[in-house]
C-alpha positions in Angstrom: 115.4 72.1 5.0 113.7 69.3 6.9 110.1 69.6 8.0 109.0 68.4 11.4 106.5 65.6 11.8 102.9 67.0 12.3 102.7 65.1 15.6 105.9 66.9 16.9 104.4 70.3 15.8 101.1 69.5 17.5 102.9 68.5 20.7 105.0 71.6 20.6 102.0 73.9 20.4 100.0 71.9 22.9 102.8 72.2 25.5 103.2 75.9 24.8 99.4 76.5 25.2 99.3 74.4 28.3 102.1 76.5 29.8 100.3 79.8 29.0 97.1 78.2 30.4 98.8 77.3 33.7 100.1 80.8 34.1 96.6 82.3 33.4 95.0 79.8 35.8 97.5 80.8 38.5 96.4 84.5 38.1 92.8 83.4 38.1 93.2 81.5 41.4 94.9 84.6 42.9 91.8 86.6 42.0 89.4 84.0 43.2 90.9 83.6 46.7 92.9 86.7 47.6 91.8 86.5 51.3 93.9 83.3 51.7 97.0 85.5 51.9 95.6 87.9 54.5 95.0 87.0 58.2 91.3 86.7 59.1 89.8 89.7 61.0 89.6 89.2 64.7 
């Protein structure tokens, strides 16, 4: 069985962690500015 290059493994994990980070950041932004989705009170 062939091993992957350490650079390829590092890039694989970096992309995976970045994807999870982006999803978490999206939820964080939703919590920071939930009023942007509601109309302002008159």
